[in-house]
C-alpha positions as CSV (number, residue, x, y, z in Angstrom):
1,M,23.4,-117.6,16.9
2,R,25.2,-114.2,16.6
3,F,28.9,-113.8,16.9
4,W,30.1,-110.4,18.1
5,R,33.4,-109.2,16.8
6,K,35.4,-106.9,18.9
7,K,36.0,-103.6,17.1
8,P,39.6,-102.5,17.1
9,K,40.1,-99.6,19.4
10,V,40.7,-96.4,17.4
11,Q,43.2,-94.0,18.9
12,H,42.3,-90.4,18.8
13,S,44.5,-87.3,19.0
14,I,43.7,-83.8,20.2
15,R,45.0,-81.6,17.4
16,R,43.7,-78.1,18.4
17,L,42.6,-76.5,21.6
18,V,41.1,-73.0,22.1
19,L,41.0,-72.1,25.8
20,D,39.6,-69.2,27.8
21,V,42.3,-68.6,30.5
22,L,42.7,-66.3,33.4
23,K,46.3,-65.6,34.2
24,L,48.4,-63.4,36.4
25,R,50.0,-60.4,34.6
26,D,53.4,-62.0,35.2
27,P,54.7,-63.8,33.1
28,P,54.1,-61.5,30.2
29,L,52.2,-62.9,27.2
30,P,55.3,-63.7,25.0
31,E,56.9,-65.7,27.8
32,F,53.7,-67.4,28.7
33,A,53.2,-68.5,25.0
34,S,56.8,-69.6,24.7
35,T,56.5,-71.7,27.8
36,L,53.3,-73.4,26.5
37,C,55.0,-74.1,23.2
38,E,57.7,-76.0,25.0
39,L,55.2,-78.8,25.9
40,P,55.6,-82.1,24.1
41,N,53.6,-82.4,20.8
42,I,52.8,-78.6,20.6
43,E,53.6,-77.1,17.3
44,G,52.2,-73.6,17.8
45,V,50.6,-71.4,20.4
46,K,48.7,-68.2,19.9
47,V,47.7,-66.0,22.9
48,S,45.3,-63.1,22.5
49,L,44.5,-60.6,25.2
50,V,40.8,-60.3,25.8
51,E,40.7,-58.2,29.0
52,I,43.2,-56.8,31.4
53,D,42.8,-56.0,35.1
54,Q,45.1,-54.6,37.8
55,N,46.6,-58.1,38.6
56,T,45.2,-60.5,36.0
57,E,44.7,-60.9,32.3
58,S,41.9,-62.8,30.5
59,V,43.4,-64.4,27.4
60,K,42.3,-66.7,24.6
61,V,44.9,-69.5,24.0
62,T,45.0,-71.5,20.8
63,M,47.3,-74.5,20.7
64,E,47.9,-76.8,17.7
65,G,49.9,-80.0,17.5
66,E,49.7,-83.7,17.5
67,N,48.3,-85.6,20.5
68,I,48.0,-82.6,22.8
69,N,47.8,-83.7,26.5
70,L,45.3,-81.5,28.2
71,D,46.5,-82.6,31.7
72,S,50.0,-81.4,30.8
73,V,48.6,-78.1,29.6
74,Q,46.6,-77.6,32.8
75,K,49.6,-78.3,35.0
76,M,51.9,-76.0,33.0
77,M,49.3,-73.2,33.3
78,K,48.8,-73.7,37.0
79,D,52.6,-73.7,37.5
80,H,52.7,-70.3,35.8
81,G,49.7,-68.6,37.6
82,A,47.0,-69.4,35.1
83,V,43.7,-71.3,35.2
84,I,41.5,-72.6,32.4
85,H,38.0,-71.1,32.6
86,S,36.6,-73.0,29.6
87,I,37.5,-75.1,26.6
88,D,36.0,-73.1,23.8
89,E,37.0,-75.4,20.9
90,V,38.6,-78.8,20.5
91,V,39.6,-80.7,17.4
92,V,40.1,-84.4,17.8
93,Q,41.1,-86.7,14.9
94,K,42.1,-90.2,14.4
95,K,45.9,-90.6,14.8
96,N,47.7,-90.6,11.5
97,S,44.8,-88.8,9.8
98,S,45.8,-86.6,6.9
99,I,42.7,-84.4,7.1
100,R,43.2,-81.0,8.8
101,L,40.1,-79.3,10.2
């Protein structure tokens, strides 16, 4: 007879996101980055311009923090005229992990 022991559920946290984003030219990049940095659990945001068009900008957005909520990020971007084209990098670690990738 085998006894199965339930494994305790390990909680994970998104620590870093790198996103390919298409945004309207307004708001400007510094304002866009500052707005994203106001989200809960975000410690830093880097926005790099990749390509510029008459009305839009393609940017690479790097966000770091503890327990980043992707849904909140998507909503904030949508509210400011931006859409995520792809998630290019994600770092997920166990909560309370001291290892930094």
